[in-house]
C-alpha angles and dihedrals in degrees: 000000000000116000092236092057096053118110107227131177125207120180138138151143139248110250096235095132144314114327120253137207091271089063089045099055093031097056119329096074090047091049091056091049092049091045091054095042094083089221097113131075095203135011120196119188114188131202098211100213095150089055091048089055091060089081099019100050092129093050107047091152089067091055091045093053093045095055091073091044092056092045090052091050091050093051092043091054091054105266101155118212087208090062103028134042111232111194144165116247098220091056089068108072091181089072091063092047093050090049089054093054093044091053087074091060098054130067125222091239091054092055090046090056093054104115093210092053092045092051094047093046087054093045093050091045093230093148105166096347097076112154108238090230091056092046090053098047094109086062091047089050090053088054091051092051098043096042089069095038088240115192094181131042114185105204146138124274092260089067095060094095089052092054090047090053090048090053090051090053091049091051092046094048093046093047092050101038105021132262103323112123129066120235115230131215124211119233111207126197110275093222111078092215090058094058092083118358111202124229119264087255091061094253112143095244130049108219140160092232091057092049091226101119136115104213124214088233096050115126117245095256090051091051091050092049091051095045093049090050094050121134112251138167103325091206094055094091101148131034092246094053117104110250135212118238098181111091091003106136093212091058093041088056091047090052090051098044113020123097131184091260090059089061091049091051105035108018110022092166086080128051096205147344093278091062091048091049092049091053091048091051092050093048129240096096119101127217092235092061092049092046092049089054091047089051091054090049093049092047091051091052100040104038095076090046092051092047093050089049091055090051090055092044087062090060106041094154088063090053091053090048089052091052093046093050092045092050090053091053092046093048091054092052093047091049090057091054091046090055090052092047093051091048091051091048090046093236095120090105098167099026 
């Protein structure tokens, strides 16, 4: 099989903490489906520790601790080391070298226009003190994707500008040095509600810093507490009041998580989510009842994940062995791409 015809996935997460349900419906669940589809020749899943250091350089111990947390969440969700290569970004020196070469193909103003970078600079309150490494992370991300000749990048909607920038770098490199790099395509969640799950407080983004997450590793009582405290329609004050479904986090979560069998098991008065939504809009359906149902749905989805995580927590040395073996496989693949890049750039002086 020719290299160019292979179907290859590259995806990953920054190890900034335990993963939450936004990560799960936004990309993790899809990764497991794609992994088990048999459609792909190689699947690379990266723990982006070098990228996490761009805004945690003074706290490397945080990144170090979080690597194992992310790995545990991956394994708990069903990422299978027999089918996918899980690796640590900083263990692959070729990624840094590729980033350095790609920097010459991108202007400062182009990076400044990247909506994801703009939003994160604002969120992190960097103002004029933006670390150069953080500013350049779309270029680093392009290196990650192209090093493995990824054709497919399963990611959330917020990563679309990053993939566009990666494609631009691929086009620029190939037009200057000849056809060398592979162009990727993003794969978004098929369910609209999964594109961007709001926080339990109703804020548009679920994030650790806002304290509005449900984590994959949360115990059942913690999940229940968070679900029952969720923001809902502020005008739905009494049970008989008509309620708004659109933009209501409780219903967005139900759209992302609930399936027909959940209604059969936990809420047999309704056949599906559409019937529940219609009743809420008409009035006569209280928030507590809907939240109790959502809690049952979330427990059904997250309990097996939490139990698998505990099994892996009991064998941490095996998790490190998995990461070490995966990083060795990933490094070999990236080295092959690096050889091709250097040849194209005519800097393979002694090759």
